[in-house]
DRENDO-1510 file (C-alpha; in Angstrom, 1 decimal, always signed):
<recs>
REC; n; res; u; v; w
REC; 1; MET; +21.4; +11.2; +12.3 .
REC; 2; GLU; +17.6; +11.0; +12.6 .
REC; 3; ASP; +17.3; +10.7; +8.8 .
REC; 4; ILE; +19.9; +7.9; +8.7 .
REC; 5; LEU; +18.1; +6.0; +11.5 .
REC; 6; GLN; +14.8; +6.3; +9.5 .
REC; 7; ALA; +16.6; +5.1; +6.4 .
REC; 8; ILE; +17.9; +2.0; +8.2 .
REC; 9; VAL; +14.4; +1.2; +9.6 .
REC; 10; LEU; +12.8; +1.7; +6.1 .
REC; 11; GLY; +15.6; -0.5; +4.6 .
REC; 12; ILE; +15.0; -3.3; +7.0 .
REC; 13; VAL; +11.2; -3.1; +6.6 .
REC; 14; GLN; +11.7; -3.2; +2.8 .
REC; 15; GLY; +14.2; -6.1; +2.9 .
REC; 16; LEU; +11.8; -8.2; +5.0 .
REC; 17; THR; +8.5; -7.3; +3.3 .
REC; 18; GLU; +9.6; -7.4; -0.3 .
REC; 19; PHE; +9.9; -11.2; +0.0 .
REC; 20; LEU; +7.6; -12.0; +2.8 .
REC; 21; PRO; +3.9; -11.9; +1.5 .
REC; 22; VAL; +2.8; -9.0; +3.7 .
REC; 23; SER; +3.2; -6.0; +1.3 .
REC; 24; SER; +6.4; -4.0; +1.3 .
REC; 25; SER; +4.8; -0.9; +0.0 .
REC; 26; GLY; +2.1; -1.1; +2.6 .
REC; 27; HIS; +4.6; -1.5; +5.4 .
REC; 28; LEU; +6.7; +1.3; +4.1 .
REC; 29; GLU; +3.7; +3.6; +4.2 .
REC; 30; LEU; +2.9; +2.5; +7.7 .
REC; 31; ALA; +6.5; +3.0; +8.8 .
REC; 32; LYS; +6.5; +6.6; +7.3 .
REC; 33; TRP; +3.3; +7.2; +9.1 .
REC; 34; LEU; +4.6; +6.0; +12.5 .
REC; 35; LEU; +7.9; +7.9; +11.9 .
REC; 36; ASN; +5.9; +11.1; +11.1 .
REC; 37; ASP; +7.6; +11.2; +7.7 .
REC; 38; ASP; +5.9; +14.3; +6.0 .
REC; 39; SER; +8.0; +14.2; +2.9 .
REC; 40; LEU; +6.4; +14.9; -0.5 .
REC; 41; ALA; +5.2; +12.0; -2.7 .
REC; 42; ALA; +8.2; +12.4; -5.0 .
REC; 43; ASP; +10.6; +12.1; -2.1 .
REC; 44; SER; +8.8; +9.1; -0.8 .
REC; 45; MET; +8.9; +7.4; -4.2 .
REC; 46; LEU; +12.6; +8.2; -4.5 .
REC; 47; MET; +13.4; +6.3; -1.3 .
REC; 48; THR; +10.9; +3.5; -2.2 .
REC; 49; VAL; +12.5; +2.9; -5.6 .
REC; 50; THR; +16.0; +2.9; -4.1 .
REC; 51; LEU; +15.0; +0.3; -1.6 .
REC; 52; HIS; +13.3; -1.8; -4.3 .
REC; 53; ALA; +16.5; -1.6; -6.3 .
REC; 54; ALA; +18.3; -3.1; -3.3 .
REC; 55; THR; +16.0; -6.0; -3.1 .
REC; 56; ALA; +16.1; -6.5; -6.8 .
REC; 57; LEU; +19.9; -7.0; -6.5 .
REC; 58; ALA; +19.3; -9.3; -3.5 .
REC; 59; THR; +17.1; -11.4; -5.7 .
REC; 60; MET; +19.7; -11.7; -8.4 .
REC; 61; VAL; +22.3; -12.7; -5.7 .
REC; 62; VAL; +20.1; -15.4; -4.3 .
REC; 63; PHE; +19.0; -16.7; -7.7 .
REC; 64; ARG; +22.4; -16.1; -9.3 .
REC; 65; LYS; +22.7; -19.7; -10.6 .
REC; 66; ASP; +19.2; -19.4; -12.2 .
REC; 67; VAL; +20.1; -16.1; -13.7 .
REC; 68; ALA; +23.4; -17.4; -15.1 .
REC; 69; ASP; +21.6; -20.4; -16.6 .
REC; 70; ILE; +18.9; -18.2; -18.2 .
REC; 71; PHE; +21.5; -15.9; -19.8 .
REC; 72; GLY; +23.5; -18.9; -20.9 .
REC; 73; ASP; +20.5; -20.4; -22.7 .
REC; 74; LEU; +19.7; -17.0; -24.3 .
REC; 75; PHE; +23.1; -16.7; -25.8 .
REC; 76; LYS; +22.7; -20.1; -27.5 .
REC; 77; PHE; +20.2; -18.3; -29.8 .
REC; 78; GLU; +17.9; -21.2; -29.9 .
REC; 79; TRP; +14.5; -22.2; -28.4 .
REC; 80; ASN; +15.2; -23.7; -25.0 .
REC; 81; GLU; +14.1; -23.5; -21.4 .
REC; 82; GLY; +15.9; -20.3; -20.7 .
REC; 83; THR; +14.4; -18.6; -23.8 .
REC; 84; LYS; +10.9; -19.8; -22.9 .
REC; 85; PHE; +11.3; -18.6; -19.3 .
REC; 86; SER; +12.5; -15.2; -20.4 .
REC; 87; LEU; +9.5; -14.8; -22.7 .
REC; 88; LEU; +7.2; -15.9; -19.9 .
REC; 89; ILE; +8.8; -13.2; -17.7 .
REC; 90; ILE; +8.2; -10.6; -20.4 .
REC; 91; VAL; +4.6; -11.6; -20.8 .
REC; 92; SER; +4.1; -11.4; -17.0 .
REC; 93; ILE; +5.4; -7.9; -16.7 .
REC; 94; ILE; +3.3; -6.3; -19.5 .
REC; 95; PRO; +0.2; -5.5; -17.2 .
REC; 96; ALA; +2.3; -3.9; -14.5 .
REC; 97; ALA; +4.3; -2.0; -17.1 .
REC; 98; ILE; +1.1; -0.6; -18.7 .
REC; 99; VAL; -0.1; +0.5; -15.3 .
REC; 100; GLY; +3.2; +2.1; -14.5 .
REC; 101; LEU; +3.5; +4.0; -17.8 .
REC; 102; PHE; -0.1; +5.3; -18.1 .
REC; 103; PHE; -1.2; +5.7; -14.5 .
REC; 104; ASP; +2.0; +7.0; -12.8 .
REC; 105; ASP; +0.4; +10.2; -11.5 .
REC; 106; ILE; -2.5; +8.3; -9.9 .
REC; 107; LEU; -0.1; +5.9; -8.3 .
REC; 108; ASP; +1.8; +8.8; -6.7 .
REC; 109; THR; -1.3; +9.8; -4.8 .
REC; 110; LEU; -1.6; +6.3; -3.4 .
REC; 111; PHE; +1.8; +6.5; -1.9 .
REC; 112; SER; +1.1; +9.5; +0.4 .
REC; 113; GLN; +0.1; +7.8; +3.7 .
REC; 114; GLN; -3.2; +6.5; +2.5 .
REC; 115; ILE; -3.4; +4.4; +5.7 .
REC; 116; THR; -7.0; +3.3; +5.4 .
REC; 117; LEU; -6.4; +2.0; +1.9 .
REC; 118; VAL; -3.3; +0.2; +3.1 .
REC; 119; ALA; -5.2; -1.6; +6.0 .
REC; 120; ALA; -8.1; -2.6; +3.6 .
REC; 121; MET; -5.6; -4.0; +1.1 .
REC; 122; LEU; -3.8; -6.0; +3.8 .
REC; 123; VAL; -7.1; -7.7; +4.5 .
REC; 124; VAL; -7.4; -8.6; +0.8 .
REC; 125; THR; -3.8; -9.9; +0.9 .
REC; 126; GLY; -4.6; -12.0; +3.9 .
REC; 127; LEU; -7.7; -13.6; +2.2 .
REC; 128; LEU; -5.6; -14.5; -0.9 .
REC; 129; LEU; -2.9; -16.1; +1.2 .
REC; 130; PHE; -5.4; -18.0; +3.3 .
REC; 131; LEU; -7.0; -19.4; +0.1 .
REC; 132; ALA; -3.7; -20.2; -1.5 .
REC; 133; ASP; -2.6; -22.2; +1.6 .
REC; 134; ARG; -5.5; -24.5; +1.0 .
REC; 135; ALA; -4.6; -25.2; -2.6 .
REC; 136; LYS; -3.2; -28.6; -3.6 .
REC; 137; ASP; +0.5; -28.9; -4.3 .
REC; 138; THR; +1.4; -30.1; -7.8 .
REC; 139; ASP; +4.4; -30.4; -10.2 .
REC; 140; LYS; +2.9; -28.0; -12.7 .
REC; 141; PRO; +5.2; -25.4; -14.3 .
REC; 142; VAL; +4.3; -21.8; -15.2 .
REC; 143; GLY; +2.8; -21.7; -18.6 .
REC; 144; TRP; +1.6; -18.9; -20.9 .
REC; 145; LYS; -1.9; -18.6; -19.3 .
REC; 146; GLU; -0.4; -18.6; -15.8 .
REC; 147; ALA; +2.1; -15.9; -16.8 .
REC; 148; VAL; -0.7; -13.6; -18.0 .
REC; 149; ILE; -2.9; -14.1; -15.0 .
REC; 150; VAL; +0.0; -13.7; -12.6 .
REC; 151; GLY; +1.1; -10.6; -14.4 .
REC; 152; VAL; -2.4; -9.1; -13.8 .
REC; 153; ALA; -2.0; -10.0; -10.2 .
REC; 154; GLN; +1.3; -8.2; -10.1 .
REC; 155; ALA; -0.2; -5.1; -11.6 .
REC; 156; ILE; -2.9; -5.1; -9.0 .
REC; 157; ALA; -0.3; -5.5; -6.3 .
REC; 158; ILE; +1.1; -2.0; -7.1 .
REC; 159; LEU; -1.6; -0.8; -4.7 .
REC; 160; PRO; +0.0; -0.3; -1.2 .
REC; 161; GLY; -1.2; -3.1; +1.1 .
REC; 162; ILE; -1.4; -5.7; -1.6 .
REC; 163; SER; +1.7; -7.9; -1.3 .
REC; 164; ARG; +3.4; -8.4; -4.7 .
REC; 165; SER; +5.0; -11.7; -3.7 .
REC; 166; GLY; +1.8; -12.8; -2.0 .
REC; 167; ALA; -0.4; -11.9; -5.0 .
REC; 168; THR; +1.9; -13.5; -7.5 .
REC; 169; ILE; +2.8; -16.6; -5.5 .
REC; 170; GLY; -0.8; -17.0; -4.2 .
REC; 171; THR; -2.3; -16.6; -7.6 .
REC; 172; SER; +0.2; -19.1; -9.1 .
REC; 173; VAL; -0.5; -21.7; -6.4 .
REC; 174; LEU; -4.3; -21.2; -6.9 .
REC; 175; LEU; -3.7; -21.9; -10.6 .
REC; 176; GLY; -2.1; -25.2; -9.7 .
REC; 177; VAL; +1.6; -24.2; -10.2 .
REC; 178; ASP; +4.2; -26.0; -8.1 .
REC; 179; ARG; +5.0; -23.9; -5.0 .
REC; 180; SER; +8.8; -23.8; -5.5 .
REC; 181; ARG; +8.4; -22.8; -9.2 .
REC; 182; ALA; +5.8; -20.2; -8.2 .
REC; 183; ALA; +8.2; -18.6; -5.7 .
REC; 184; ARG; +11.1; -18.7; -8.2 .
REC; 185; PHE; +8.9; -17.1; -11.0 .
REC; 186; SER; +7.5; -14.5; -8.6 .
REC; 187; PHE; +10.9; -13.3; -7.3 .
REC; 188; LEU; +12.5; -13.2; -10.7 .
REC; 189; MET; +9.7; -11.5; -12.6 .
REC; 190; VAL; +9.9; -8.3; -10.6 .
REC; 191; VAL; +13.6; -7.6; -11.4 .
REC; 192; PRO; +13.0; -6.2; -14.9 .
REC; 193; LEU; +10.1; -4.2; -13.7 .
REC; 194; ILE; +12.2; -2.5; -11.0 .
REC; 195; LEU; +15.0; -1.8; -13.5 .
REC; 196; GLY; +12.5; -0.3; -15.9 .
REC; 197; LYS; +10.9; +1.8; -13.3 .
REC; 198; MET; +14.3; +3.2; -12.3 .
REC; 199; ALA; +15.1; +4.0; -15.9 .
REC; 200; LYS; +11.8; +5.8; -16.4 .
REC; 201; ASP; +12.2; +7.9; -13.3 .
REC; 202; LEU; +15.8; +8.8; -14.3 .
REC; 203; LEU; +14.6; +9.9; -17.8 .
REC; 204; ASP; +11.7; +11.8; -16.3 .
REC; 205; GLY; +13.9; +13.5; -13.7 .
REC; 206; ASP; +11.9; +12.1; -10.8 .
REC; 207; PHE; +15.0; +11.6; -8.6 .
REC; 208; GLY; +15.4; +15.2; -7.8 .
REC; 209; GLY; +13.9; +15.0; -4.3 .
REC; 210; SER; +15.4; +16.3; -1.1 .
REC; 211; VAL; +16.4; +12.9; +0.3 .
REC; 212; ASP; +20.2; +13.0; +0.9 .
REC; 213; ALA; +22.6; +10.5; -0.7 .
REC; 214; VAL; +23.8; +9.1; +2.6 .
REC; 215; SER; +20.3; +8.2; +3.7 .
REC; 216; LEU; +19.6; +6.5; +0.4 .
REC; 217; GLY; +22.9; +4.6; +0.6 .
REC; 218; VAL; +22.3; +3.4; +4.1 .
REC; 219; GLY; +18.8; +2.4; +3.3 .
REC; 220; PHE; +20.0; +0.5; +0.2 .
REC; 221; VAL; +22.6; -1.5; +2.2 .
REC; 222; ALA; +20.0; -2.3; +5.0 .
REC; 223; ALA; +17.5; -3.5; +2.4 .
REC; 224; PHE; +20.0; -5.5; +0.4 .
REC; 225; PHE; +21.4; -7.6; +3.3 .
REC; 226; THR; +18.0; -8.0; +5.0 .
REC; 227; GLY; +16.5; -8.9; +1.6 .
REC; 228; ILE; +19.0; -11.7; +1.0 .
REC; 229; GLY; +18.1; -13.3; +4.4 .
REC; 230; ALA; +14.3; -12.8; +3.9 .
REC; 231; CYS; +14.4; -14.3; +0.3 .
REC; 232; VAL; +16.2; -17.5; +1.4 .
REC; 233; TRP; +13.8; -17.8; +4.4 .
REC; 234; MET; +10.8; -17.3; +2.2 .
REC; 235; ILE; +11.7; -19.9; -0.3 .
REC; 236; GLN; +11.8; -22.5; +2.5 .
REC; 237; LEU; +8.4; -21.2; +3.9 .
REC; 238; VAL; +6.7; -21.5; +0.5 .
REC; 239; LYS; +7.9; -25.1; +0.1 .
REC; 240; ARG; +6.4; -25.9; +3.5 .
REC; 241; ALA; +3.0; -24.2; +2.6 .
REC; 242; GLU; +3.0; -21.9; +5.6 .
REC; 243; LEU; +1.2; -18.9; +3.9 .
REC; 244; LYS; -1.7; -18.9; +6.4 .
REC; 245; TRP; +0.6; -17.5; +9.1 .
REC; 246; PHE; +1.2; -14.5; +7.0 .
REC; 247; ALA; -2.5; -14.2; +6.4 .
REC; 248; TYR; -3.1; -14.0; +10.1 .
REC; 249; TYR; -0.3; -11.4; +10.4 .
REC; 250; CYS; -2.0; -9.2; +7.6 .
REC; 251; PHE; -5.3; -9.5; +9.4 .
REC; 252; GLY; -3.7; -8.5; +12.7 .
REC; 253; VAL; -1.9; -5.5; +11.3 .
REC; 254; ALA; -5.0; -4.3; +9.5 .
REC; 255; ALA; -7.1; -4.6; +12.7 .
REC; 256; LEU; -4.5; -2.7; +14.7 .
REC; 257; VAL; -4.4; +0.1; +12.1 .
REC; 258; PHE; -8.2; +0.4; +12.0 .
REC; 259; GLY; -8.2; +0.4; +15.8 .
REC; 260; VAL; -5.6; +3.2; +16.0 .
REC; 261; LEU; -7.4; +5.3; +13.3 .
REC; 262; ALA; -10.7; +4.9; +15.2 .
REC; 263; LEU; -9.0; +6.4; +18.3 .
REC; 264; VAL; -7.4; +9.5; +16.6 .
</recs>
Protein backbone atom coordinates (compact mmCIF):
# COMPACT_ATOMS: atom_id res chain seq x y z
CA MET A 1 0.00 0.00 0.00
CA GLU A 2 2.87 2.37 0.79
CA ASP A 3 4.37 1.80 -2.68
CA ILE A 4 1.01 2.54 -4.31
CA LEU A 5 0.57 5.77 -2.35
CA GLN A 6 4.08 6.84 -3.33
CA ALA A 7 3.28 6.05 -6.97
CA ILE A 8 0.14 8.22 -6.80
CA VAL A 9 2.10 11.11 -5.30
CA LEU A 10 4.83 10.80 -7.93
CA GLY A 11 2.21 10.55 -10.69
CA ILE A 12 0.44 13.71 -9.57
CA VAL A 13 3.76 15.54 -9.23
CA GLN A 14 4.77 14.42 -12.73
CA GLY A 15 1.40 15.30 -14.26
CA LEU A 16 1.54 18.82 -12.83
CA THR A 17 5.20 19.62 -13.36
CA GLU A 18 5.62 18.16 -16.86
CA PHE A 19 3.53 21.03 -18.21
CA LEU A 20 3.99 23.73 -15.58
CA PRO A 21 7.46 25.31 -16.02
CA VAL A 22 8.89 24.20 -12.68
CA SER A 23 10.88 21.05 -13.67
CA SER A 24 9.15 17.68 -13.46
CA SER A 25 12.44 15.80 -13.05
CA GLY A 26 13.56 18.14 -10.28
CA HIS A 27 10.28 17.76 -8.40
CA LEU A 28 10.35 13.98 -8.81
CA GLU A 29 13.82 13.89 -7.24
CA LEU A 30 12.65 16.15 -4.41
CA ALA A 31 9.56 13.97 -3.90
CA LYS A 32 11.70 10.81 -3.71
CA TRP A 33 13.98 12.57 -1.24
CA LEU A 34 11.06 13.61 0.98
CA LEU A 35 9.52 10.11 0.73
CA ASN A 36 12.86 8.50 1.65
CA ASP A 37 12.91 6.62 -1.67
CA ASP A 38 16.22 4.76 -1.60
CA SER A 39 15.68 2.88 -4.86
CA LEU A 40 18.56 2.37 -7.28
CA ALA A 41 19.01 4.79 -10.17
CA ALA A 42 17.68 2.22 -12.67
CA ASP A 43 14.51 1.77 -10.63
CA SER A 44 14.06 5.53 -10.34
CA MET A 45 14.50 5.90 -14.10
CA LEU A 46 11.96 3.12 -14.66
CA MET A 47 9.28 5.01 -12.75
CA THR A 48 10.36 8.34 -14.27
CA VAL A 49 10.09 7.06 -17.85
CA THR A 50 6.71 5.46 -17.12
CA LEU A 51 5.34 8.73 -15.77
CA HIS A 52 6.75 10.65 -18.72
CA ALA A 53 5.00 8.21 -21.04
CA ALA A 54 1.72 9.05 -19.31
CA THR A 55 2.20 12.76 -19.86
CA ALA A 56 3.21 12.15 -23.48
CA LEU A 57 -0.15 10.43 -23.99
CA ALA A 58 -1.87 13.30 -22.19
CA THR A 59 -0.18 15.73 -24.60
CA MET A 60 -1.48 13.80 -27.60
CA VAL A 61 -5.00 13.81 -26.15
CA VAL A 62 -4.99 17.57 -25.54
CA PHE A 63 -3.49 18.30 -28.99
CA ARG A 64 -5.37 15.52 -30.77
CA LYS A 65 -6.69 17.89 -33.46
CA ASP A 66 -3.19 19.22 -34.16
CA VAL A 67 -1.79 15.68 -34.25
CA ALA A 68 -4.54 14.56 -36.63
CA ASP A 69 -3.92 17.56 -38.91
CA ILE A 70 -0.17 16.90 -38.96
CA PHE A 71 -0.61 13.25 -39.90
CA GLY A 72 -3.22 14.22 -42.47
CA ASP A 73 -0.76 16.61 -44.11
CA LEU A 74 2.05 14.03 -44.00
CA PHE A 75 -0.02 11.45 -45.86
CA LYS A 76 -0.63 13.92 -48.67
CA PHE A 77 3.06 13.32 -49.54
CA GLU A 78 3.67 16.94 -50.47
CA TRP A 79 5.34 19.99 -48.93
CA ASN A 80 2.83 21.66 -46.63
CA GLU A 81 2.47 23.05 -43.11
CA GLY A 82 2.24 19.61 -41.52
CA THR A 83 5.37 18.40 -43.31
CA LYS A 84 7.31 21.51 -42.32
CA PHE A 85 6.15 21.28 -38.71
CA SER A 86 7.19 17.62 -38.53
CA LEU A 87 10.67 18.44 -39.86
CA LEU A 88 10.98 21.29 -37.36
CA ILE A 89 10.15 18.80 -34.60
CA ILE A 90 12.80 16.39 -35.90
CA VAL A 91 15.41 19.16 -35.99
CA SER A 92 14.51 20.24 -32.46
CA ILE A 93 14.91 16.78 -30.92
CA ILE A 94 18.36 16.06 -32.37
CA PRO A 95 20.36 17.75 -29.54
CA ALA A 96 18.48 15.95 -26.78
CA ALA A 97 18.66 12.66 -28.71
CA ILE A 98 22.45 12.99 -28.95
CA VAL A 99 22.73 13.66 -25.22
CA GLY A 100 20.47 10.72 -24.41
CA LEU A 101 22.35 8.30 -26.67
CA PHE A 102 25.92 9.18 -25.74
CA PHE A 103 25.68 10.43 -22.16
CA ASP A 104 23.10 8.03 -20.71
CA ASP A 105 25.38 6.70 -17.95
CA ILE A 106 26.24 10.20 -16.79
CA LEU A 107 22.55 11.13 -16.76
CA ASP A 108 21.75 8.18 -14.50
CA THR A 109 24.03 9.61 -11.81
CA LEU A 110 22.17 12.93 -11.95
CA PHE A 111 18.90 11.18 -11.10
CA SER A 112 20.01 9.82 -7.74
CA GLN A 113 18.80 12.51 -5.33
CA GLN A 114 21.34 15.18 -6.29
CA ILE A 115 19.33 17.68 -4.27
CA THR A 116 21.86 20.53 -4.33
CA LEU A 117 22.02 20.32 -8.13
CA VAL A 118 18.22 20.33 -8.35
CA ALA A 119 17.94 23.47 -6.20
CA ALA A 120 20.64 25.30 -8.19
CA MET A 121 18.98 24.43 -11.50
CA LEU A 122 15.61 25.62 -10.19
CA VAL A 123 17.21 29.02 -9.71
CA VAL A 124 18.37 28.92 -13.34
CA THR A 125 14.84 27.99 -14.44
CA GLY A 126 13.40 30.87 -12.43
CA LEU A 127 15.78 33.37 -14.02
CA LEU A 128 14.86 32.17 -17.53
CA LEU A 129 11.14 32.42 -16.82
CA PHE A 130 11.54 35.89 -15.32
CA LEU A 131 13.36 37.12 -18.44
CA ALA A 132 10.89 35.43 -20.79
CA ASP A 133 7.96 37.09 -19.05
CA ARG A 134 9.43 40.47 -20.00
CA ALA A 135 9.73 39.61 -23.70
CA LYS A 136 7.39 41.24 -26.19
CA ASP A 137 4.55 39.16 -27.62
CA THR A 138 4.58 38.70 -31.40
CA ASP A 139 2.95 36.68 -34.19
CA LYS A 140 6.23 35.05 -35.22
CA PRO A 141 6.09 31.29 -35.94
CA VAL A 142 8.78 28.74 -35.10
CA GLY A 143 11.41 28.68 -37.85
CA TRP A 144 14.49 26.58 -38.54
CA LYS A 145 16.82 28.72 -36.42
CA GLU A 146 14.37 28.74 -33.53
CA ALA A 147 13.92 24.95 -33.77
CA VAL A 148 17.68 24.39 -33.41
CA ILE A 149 18.10 26.79 -30.48
CA VAL A 150 15.01 25.49 -28.69
CA GLY A 151 16.31 21.96 -29.28
CA VAL A 152 19.56 22.85 -27.50
CA ALA A 153 17.51 24.31 -24.64
CA GLN A 154 15.58 21.04 -24.41
CA ALA A 155 18.83 19.07 -24.27
CA ILE A 156 20.06 21.22 -21.38
CA ALA A 157 16.72 20.71 -19.65
CA ILE A 158 17.56 17.02 -19.21
CA LEU A 159 19.32 18.22 -16.05
CA PRO A 160 17.00 17.75 -13.03
CA GLY A 161 15.80 21.15 -11.91
CA ILE A 162 15.79 22.72 -15.39
CA SER A 163 12.19 22.79 -16.56
CA ARG A 164 11.84 21.35 -20.04
CA SER A 165 8.68 23.30 -20.80
CA GLY A 166 10.11 26.38 -19.12
CA ALA A 167 13.37 26.14 -21.06
CA THR A 168 11.74 25.54 -24.44
CA ILE A 169 8.82 27.97 -24.06
CA GLY A 170 11.03 30.58 -22.40
CA THR A 171 13.71 30.30 -25.08
CA SER A 172 11.10 30.47 -27.85
CA VAL A 173 9.51 33.59 -26.39
CA LEU A 174 12.94 35.24 -25.94
CA LEU A 175 13.57 34.49 -29.62
CA GLY A 176 10.39 36.38 -30.46
CA VAL A 177 8.07 33.44 -31.14
CA ASP A 178 4.34 33.89 -30.50
CA ARG A 179 3.50 32.57 -27.02
CA SER A 180 0.71 30.22 -28.12
CA ARG A 181 2.85 28.76 -30.90
CA ALA A 182 5.76 28.43 -28.48
CA ALA A 183 3.63 26.41 -26.06
CA ARG A 184 2.23 24.19 -28.82
CA PHE A 185 5.69 23.48 -30.22
CA SER A 186 7.14 22.86 -26.76
CA PHE A 187 4.53 20.30 -25.76
CA LEU A 188 4.51 18.43 -29.07
CA MET A 189 8.30 18.29 -29.54
CA VAL A 190 8.79 16.14 -26.44
CA VAL A 191 6.49 13.30 -27.55
CA PRO A 192 8.90 11.63 -30.03
CA LEU A 193 11.74 11.99 -27.53
CA ILE A 194 9.80 10.13 -24.85
CA LEU A 195 8.82 7.38 -27.26
CA GLY A 196 12.42 7.08 -28.42
CA LYS A 197 13.69 6.90 -24.85
CA MET A 198 11.24 4.14 -24.01
CA ALA A 199 12.25 2.16 -27.11
CA LYS A 200 15.95 2.50 -26.24
CA ASP A 201 15.41 1.37 -22.65
CA LEU A 202 13.37 -1.62 -23.81
CA LEU A 203 16.12 -2.66 -26.21
CA ASP A 204 18.78 -2.15 -23.54
CA GLY A 205 16.80 -4.07 -20.93
CA ASP A 206 16.69 -1.08 -18.58
CA PHE A 207 13.13 -1.92 -17.44
CA GLY A 208 14.21 -4.81 -15.27
CA GLY A 209 14.02 -2.90 -11.99
CA SER A 210 12.19 -3.93 -8.85
CA VAL A 211 9.26 -1.51 -9.19
CA ASP A 212 6.09 -3.59 -9.29
CA ALA A 213 3.60 -3.38 -12.16
CA VAL A 214 0.72 -2.17 -9.95
CA SER A 215 2.70 0.84 -8.73
CA LEU A 216 3.74 1.66 -12.29
CA GLY A 217 0.13 1.40 -13.48
CA VAL A 218 -1.25 3.56 -10.68
CA GLY A 219 1.46 6.15 -11.24
CA PHE A 220 0.73 6.15 -14.97
CA VAL A 221 -3.00 6.78 -14.45
CA ALA A 222 -2.37 9.53 -11.89
CA ALA A 223 0.11 11.28 -14.19
CA PHE A 224 -2.12 10.93 -17.25
CA PHE A 225 -5.25 12.57 -15.83
CA THR A 226 -3.35 15.18 -13.84
CA GLY A 227 -1.31 15.92 -16.96
CA ILE A 228 -4.38 16.60 -19.10
CA GLY A 229 -5.64 19.15 -16.59
CA ALA A 230 -2.24 20.78 -16.19
CA CYS A 231 -1.65 20.97 -19.95
CA VAL A 232 -4.96 22.74 -20.63
CA TRP A 233 -4.32 25.12 -17.73
CA MET A 234 -0.75 25.86 -18.85
CA ILE A 235 -1.85 26.80 -22.37
CA GLN A 236 -4.09 29.47 -20.90
CA LEU A 237 -1.35 30.71 -18.56
CA VAL A 238 1.17 31.03 -21.39
CA LYS A 239 -1.29 33.09 -23.43
CA ARG A 240 -1.69 35.47 -20.46
CA ALA A 241 2.12 35.80 -20.00
CA GLU A 242 2.11 34.71 -16.37
CA LEU A 243 5.53 33.02 -16.32
CA LYS A 244 6.89 35.27 -13.55
CA TRP A 245 4.74 33.53 -10.94
CA PHE A 246 6.43 30.24 -11.76
CA ALA A 247 9.80 32.00 -11.51
CA TYR A 248 8.95 33.10 -7.97
CA TYR A 249 7.85 29.54 -7.18
CA CYS A 250 11.16 28.09 -8.42
CA PHE A 251 13.11 30.63 -6.36
CA GLY A 252 11.03 29.76 -3.29
CA VAL A 253 11.46 25.99 -3.62
CA ALA A 254 15.21 26.40 -4.19
CA ALA A 255 15.54 28.64 -1.13
CA LEU A 256 13.57 26.14 0.97
CA VAL A 257 15.75 23.22 -0.16
CA PHE A 258 18.96 25.13 0.50
CA GLY A 259 17.61 26.05 3.95
CA VAL A 260 16.76 22.43 4.81
CA LEU A 261 20.14 21.21 3.56
CA ALA A 262 21.88 23.80 5.73
CA LEU A 263 20.11 22.43 8.81
CA VAL A 264 20.80 18.71 8.26
